[in-house]
C-alpha atoms as one frame of an Amber mdcrd trajectory, in Angstrom:
protein
  15.266  -5.985   1.552  11.599  -5.573   0.467  11.920  -7.384  -2.821  10.746
 -10.889  -1.168   7.716  -9.190  -0.005   6.751  -7.627  -3.508   7.754 -11.722
  -4.873   5.092 -13.275  -2.774   2.335 -10.377  -2.923   2.904 -11.480  -6.884
   2.569 -14.717  -6.801   0.411 -16.657  -8.647  -0.610 -18.896  -5.520  -0.818
 -16.100  -2.624  -4.226 -15.678  -0.943  -4.653 -12.307  -2.898  -2.442 -11.209
  -5.838  -1.410  -7.759  -6.154   0.272  -7.061  -9.419   3.752  -6.192  -9.293
   3.445  -2.171 -10.328   0.904  -1.788  -7.670   3.278  -3.235  -4.839   6.178
  -1.160  -6.049   3.695   2.169  -6.577   2.689   1.697  -3.545   6.297   1.064
  -1.756   7.355   3.985  -3.245  10.242   1.242  -5.258  11.112   1.465  -9.200
  10.104  -1.632 -10.814  13.049  -2.042 -13.007  15.807  -2.745  -9.785  12.874
  -4.877  -8.342  13.244  -7.448 -11.633  16.879  -7.105 -12.074  16.777  -8.263
  -8.291  14.282 -11.442  -9.229  16.980 -11.990 -12.393  19.823 -12.464 -10.632
  20.533 -16.275  -9.317  20.109 -17.136  -5.673  17.489 -14.509  -5.152  15.742
 -16.706  -2.906  14.372 -20.059  -1.994
């Protein structure tokens, strides 16, 4: 799944922070499913 990449690029401690909207636009992803994935328990480390 590509959502962890979006999360890592948008992290505040990332070397270069890329907003979620920009990353989703470039990867041709909808933002709403990303935020739904992010909100579910156990989505990552």
